[in-house]
Structures are given as C-alpha cells and as structure tokens.
N, C-alpha and C positions, 0 to 999 in steps of 0.2 A: 504493500500500500504506500502511496506517495506520502512524503512527510507532511506536505501541505494539507492533505486530507486528514491525517492523524491529528494535527494541530487544530484543524477546523472543528473536529469533534470535541476535543478538550475545551476549546473556546465556547462551543455551544452549550455544553454542560455547565461550565463556569458562569456564563451569562444567565442561564436559566435559574441557577441557584441564587446568584446575587440579586436578581430581579424578583425573587420570590415565586417564580413559576414552579420551581421545585422546592417545596417547603422543607425545613428541618424535620428529619425523621422519615422522609420519603424513602422507600426501598427502591433501589435502581435495579434494572434487569441483571440477571446473572451474567457472568462473563460469557458463557456460551450463547445466551439469548442475545446479548449485545452484538456478539460476533456474527450471529446469523442474521440479525435485523439489518446490520450495516454492511454486510458482506466483507467482514474482516477475518483475518487469521485470529485464532484464539489468543495467541501471544500478544497480538496488537491490542485486542480488547482489554487484556489484563494490564497492558502498559497504560492505556487510557485511564483506568481506575487508579493505577499506582500514582500517576501524575496528579490526579485530583486529590489523592490522599496527601501528597507532598504539599499541595497548595492549602491544605487544611479545610477542604470543602466537603470531603466524604470520609467515612470511616468504614472499615471492613470488619465484620464480626464472623468468626469461624462458625460455620453451620447455619448462619442466618442470612448472610448476604452483605451488600454494600448500601450504606445509608447516608443521606444528606446531613451534613453538620451545619452549625451556624457559620456564616462567613468569617473570614480570618480575623478582622480587627474592628472593634467598635469605632465608629468614626472614619473607617476606611483609611486609617493611617494618617489622618490629618494632624500633623504636628502635635501629638499628644505626649504628655510626660510618660516616661517609662512606667510600665504597668506594676512592676514590683521593685523592691529595693535592690535586688541583685541583678537587675536588667540594665545593661549599658544602653543609654539613650542616644541613638544617632538619628532620631527623627525630629528632635526639637532643639533649637539653639538657645542656650543660656550662657552667653559669653561672659566670662569673669576673669579678672587678673588678680594676682596677689595684692593684698592690702586694701581691698575694697571695703571689707567689713570695718576696718579701722577708720576709713574715710567717713563712713556712715556714723560711726560712734562719735567722731569729732563733730560732725554736723549736728547731731542730736544734742550734744552738750552746748554747742553754740546757740542752737535754737532755744534751748531751755533757759539760757541766760539772756535772751532778747527781751526787750521791754513790751512787745506787742503780742505776747502769747494769747491773750484773751481774744484778740481779733480773729485768731485762727479757729476759734470755737463757733464762729457764726457763719451763716450763709455768706458765700462770696458771689461777686458778679459772675455770670454764667461763663464768660470767656476768659476770666481772670481779672484781677485788679489792674488799674491803669499802669502802675509802675512794673507789674509783672509782665503785662503785655508789651511794655517797652523793652524789657529784657528779652522776651521771646522774639521781638522784631530784630533786635541786634544779633541774636543767635542765628536767625534765618538770613539776615543780611550777610553774615559770614559764609553762608552757603551760596551766595550769589543772587539772592532774591531782592526784589524791590519792596521790602516789607516795612510796615509802620504799625504803631500800636493799635490803630483802628482797622487794620486788615489782618492782624495776627490773633489767633485764639488758642487757649489752652484746652486740651482734651485729655481723656484718660487713656493715653496710649494711641498708637497708630490705628489699631483695630477699631477703637471707638471713633477715631477721626474718620475712617472710611465709612463706618456705619452712619455717622452723623451726616456725611456728604450724601450718601444714598437716600437717607430719609428726607433731608432738607431740600434737595435740588431736583429730585426725580419723582415721577408718578408710576404706580404699578403698571407694568406693560411696556415701559420705556425700554428701548434697545440700547445696550452699552456694548461697544466693541472691546474685546479683550484678546490677549494672546491665547493661542491654542493650549499653551501650558502657562498657568498663571498662579498667583498667590491664593491658596485656598480660603484665606480669611475674607477676601473680596467676594469670592463665590458665595460664602455664607451671608455676607451683608446684602448681596443682590437677591439671594433667595428669600431673605427675611422681608425685603421690600417688593418682592415679586417683579424684579427686573429681568428682562430677557438678555442673556449674554450671547453675543455673536462672535464666534472664534475667528481670529486672524492667524493664518499660518506663519511660521517662522521663516525668515529669509536672512540667513547670516546672523549678524549681531543686532537683531531687532525684528520687529514685526514686518510682514510684507506690506509695505505702504501702497503698492499698486492694488493689492487685494482689498485693502481698507478703502481706497478710493472707489473701487468697483462696488463694494458693499454699500457705500453711501449713495451710490446711484440707484441701487435696487431697493434699499430699505431706508426708512426714516430713522437713522441713527441719531441718538441724543447725545452720546458722550463716548469717549475712549478712555479706558483705564490702562495706564502705562507705568512701567518701571524702567526708565531710560538709563539710570545709573545703578548698576548691579541688580540685574533682573533675578528674581527668585522664581524658579529654581535654576535657570540656565546661565546665570552669571554674566550676561552680556552688558556692555556699555555702549549705548547708541552713539554714533558719531555726531558731530555738530551739524553736518550736512543733513543727515537723516532727521535730526530734531527740527531743523528748519522746514524740511519737507512735510513732517507731521503737522507742524503749526500751519503751514499753507493749506493743507487739507482741512484742518479744523476751521480755519477762517472761511474757506470756500463753502463749507457745508454747515456752518453755524454750530459746531460741536463744542461741548465742554470737555476739557482735558483734565483728568484726574491723575496727578503725578504722585506716585508712591515712592518716597525716598528713605524708607526704613533702613536700608543697608548702604545708602549713598556715602556715608561718612568714611567707609572703608577705602574708597577710591580717591587717590590724590590726582590732581590735575585733570579731573573729568571735564568734559564740555559743560557750558553753562546749563543750569536747569531749564527745562521747558517753560517753567513758570516765569523765568526772566525774559524769555523770548515772546511769550504771549500772556502777560499778566492779566489782560482783560478777560481771558476765557479759561484760565487754569486754576485749579484748586491743588495746592501743594500740601501733602500730608507727610509728617515725619514724627519721630519720637525719640526718647532717650532709652527705650527698652533694650536695644542691642548695644548702643554706644556706652551706656552706663550700667543699667541693671534691669532685667525683665520685671522685677517686683516694683520698680519705680514707675507706676502707671501714669506717666506724664508724656503727652504728645503735643504736637502743634499743627494747626491748620492755618494756611495763609490763602486768602481768597479775594476776589474783587470786592470792593467796598459795598456794592449794592447787594451782594449775597450774604453779608455778615449777619444782618438781622435774622434771616431764615436759619442760619447755622446756630446762632445763639439760642433761638427758640428750641431747636432740636437738642442742643446740649442740656437745656433746662428740662426737656421732656425725658431725657435718658439718664442724666446723672445730677442735674441741677448745676453743679460745678465740679471742677477737678478738686480732689481732697486738698484742703488748704495747706496742710503740713507737707504733703508731697510737693506741691507747687513751690512752697517757700524753700525747701531743700534744693529743688532743681534750679531755681533762680540763683540761689547762693553759689551753687557749683558752676553755673554758667558764668557768673560775674567774677569768681575768683580763679577761673582757669581750670578747675577740676575736670570739667567735661572735655575740654581740649586735650588735657593730659591723658585721660582715660581713652579717648579716641585714638591717640597716637599709640598708646600701649596695645590697643586691640588691633590696630593695623599691623603692628609687628607680630602679634600673636597669631593672627589669621594667616599671615604670610608664612610663618614657621609651620603651621598646620598643613598648609597647601604643599609645602616642600616635602613634608612627611607623606602626604598622599602620593606625590610623584614618586617617591622612593619605594613605597610599598605597593602601589597599584600601577606602577609604570607600564605594565604590559596590557592593562585594560583600557578600552576606549573610555574617555571621560570628557565632560564638558564643564569647565569651571573658569573662574577668574583667579589670578594668582594671589589676591588679597581678600578672598571671600571666605565665609564660614560654612560653605556647603559645596558639594560636588555632585554632579549628575552623571550617573553611570548607565548609558545605553547598553543593554545586554546583548550578547551574541544571539544570532537568529534563532537558535534552537533552545534558548534558555528563557524561562518564564519568570516574570517578576514575582508572581504569587508564590511560586515554589521557593525562590530565593528568600523572600521575606519570612516564610514559614520556617525554612531551614535555619535562618539566622535567629529566629525566636527560640528555636530549640537550643541555640548556642547562647541564649540570654542576651541577644542584641536586637534592639528594635530599630527599624528603618522605615522610610516612607516609600511606597510605590508611586507610580505616575497617576493613580486613580484620583487622589484629591486635587491634583494640579490640572487635570485635563478638563477642557471646556468643549471639546468636540467629540464626535462618536468614536473617533480613533484614539485609543489609549495605548501609547507605546509601552513596550516591555522595557522598563528602566527603573532604577531606584535612586532616591536622593539620600545622600549621607549628610547629616548635620554634624559639623566638626567642633562646635563650640561649647559642648555641655560636659565634657569629661577631661581629665588631665591627660598630658601627652603620653605617659606610659600606657594608660588604658586605651587611648586612641590608637597607638601603634599596634597593640595587641589585637584590638578589634578590627582594624583595617586588614591585618594579616588573616583574620578569620573570614572577613568578607571576601578577600581574594581567593582563599581556599574553597569556600562554599561555591562561589561562582565557577571556579575551575572544576569542581566536582560535578557541577550540573552541565558542563559543556561536553558535548559528544559529537 
C-alpha cells in the first residue's frame, strides 16, 4: 500500500476522533475487519492502530479490541504550564534571569516606604494615571512609536490588550486577516468576540502580501493582525520594504492594523514598527511579560487618539484598571532603567539558548531567529507531530504542536519548542531527548 494512502487513513481516524465523530470509548473495527474494509494487508492495518496509539488517540485492550481515548492534550497544546511538577515545560515561555527575585524584593521595600501607598488602594483611571501614562509613552517612544500620554494605555498584559482591541474596535462577524500560523492567544480573543479569521499564507519572512491584497478584493476585511518583529511561532522579522507594502494595502482598503510586539524587545536594530509608519490606523500592543516577568501583568496599548475612549471603556468592562501596585512597580522599573537592563540580559540569554539549539538539533530542519525564545521544528515527511508530542510526554517533556497556531484547514506536522522556562542544563538534556525521539520516529 502506498505511504500516502496509509497516512491518509491515520489522518482520517485522527480527525474523526478530535472532531468528536468518534467519541471516547468507541470500539474500532478489529485489525482484520479494518484490513478487509480498506483493502489493506493485515500488517498495515495493525500499523495504523499502532500509530494512533502513539498519538494517544486509541488504546488496545487484549481480548476486547481497540478503543477511542480522549484527545492528547486539554487545550490542544496551547501554551499551557507543564501538567505536573516533574514535567519539563517546553510549551510555554517564562523567561527569567538570575537576580530577578531580589529586584522585586527591593521594589516592594521601596514601594512600602513611599508616601502615597493609600492611593494604590483605590480605583484608578481605566488606562492608568496621567503620570503613569506619560511613563508608558516614553517607554513606547523608545520602541520607535509616536506615543503620548493621551494615546498610551495600561492593560493587564498583552493578552488583555489584544482582547481589549477585539472587543472595542470590532463587531461579531468582522473579518480579520491573520497569518496561517499565528499566536494562539489572538485566536482565543477572536473566538470570544466571534470574529472571522482569514488565513494568509507565509511567503518568506512575512505574510504573503499579494494574497492579502487579493483577499481584500474578495472579502470585506476589517483588520490585519501582524507580528512584524519576531513572529510567534516562526521567528521572522519583516523587512522595512514589506512593512511599507503592508501599510499601503491597509490604507488602500481602509484596514486597521493590529501590531503585536510581545517579543519585539529581543531584536536589536529591527525596522521601525508598523505603528510608526501608519499611526493613524495601527493599534500597537506590547507588555512586560516576557521582557520582565510573566507574573507582572502589565501591558501597553498605543492607538489613534479617536479610538482611546472605546478602548478605555473596554478596559473598564474587563478589569476596570490595571492593578495599581503592579503599575507602580512597572513604572518605577521603566524610569530607573531596570526594564532596559533586564531586556539586555534576556537578549543575551535567548541568544545562548539558540546557540544550544544549533549545537544539539543541528541536523534537524528548524525555523527560528537567533535571539528568540522559541524554535519551530518542521518534521520529516513520515513523522507525525501527535506521535512526537505523545512520545515526549512519556519522557516528561511537554511541547506544542502546530494545532493551536494554525488558522487554516492545513495543519503542518511540526512542533514548537519554548526555550525560556527551564535552566540551561535541563534545556540541553531535553533538547537531546527531542532529537532522539524525532530520530526514533523517522523511517
């Protein structure tokens, strides 16, 4: 039997199980019945079920048959924390460098000694107090934005910022163009607001802008969600020329641009942000989650002045305001240079981790940026991502497949490794395990 036919049958079973058409507990045909029904050799039918077992989708019970199990991972691998304490988490980035706890301890002591503690116990303005928004504007200006206190808002992390934008600026049913592989958090925000995501194929280091232009001719596209500086999960940095082309398309078709800059701090000498090229139509979203700490739920939204009231109302409806203590700490760290120092430390840390990836996974195809905290591994033709993820879970290593990132019907067989949540010794050991498991699955 041709390999393509064999893989097609495995895909058919896997799709039916994940879609619920084959419910957990369903008994599948015996190996002989499957072979007879599909015109297969018995050994091939046995191989189909063996691969489904490796993917965690079925279980075989001696004397009873083969049964459908629950799908592999709750949340389908969307950047979840490791399930158990002894699992190495390569699915979620929690970048940290030595000494950060001491920095927080000092900040808390300084805050406790301040004279306006009582003000932090009260409700705050929805987008931050005036002096805090001025600090945010200076921080965003250092990124190349034309920001001011009346166009910069505090939000509770980039995810809250994206959700705020989705709720404030769009209506259910609006079409938003996105990369065919994109950040899962924006998919969730779009789903919550019932937005339609229209996938754009990849073309080198960025989305296929010709395809975007054609899409805009066929559909009433409302916005484009982009990560021009350090795309997650593919690690690209769009060139200045392509950013200008994107802006031209946006202006021609009246599109809103949503620029996600969560990882942009890792790239030095990047082209100017899209928001600096088209400030009148771009919403810029960033945070301190990756550059400082994931637990510091402080982010920033910069938008055209006329959209600010809608965004402020949405912040009120979702959180009222960013927690005052968090905002005060974040502003202090921006002002005294702590954020800049931590970003420099993390750029060095990410670069070292990517060098380790090159040393350990040098023979595997990979897509990454030399200063990013993740790497995308397209798998060999005969290797299935589900099987790799399940095999790694047996080794107590959690990874993400392409499923949570995909916005089109085609889901590539690939895995994303997050490099920023474990120490270097653990990372090296885990990368060696990843290389071994992929090698074992290759035939």
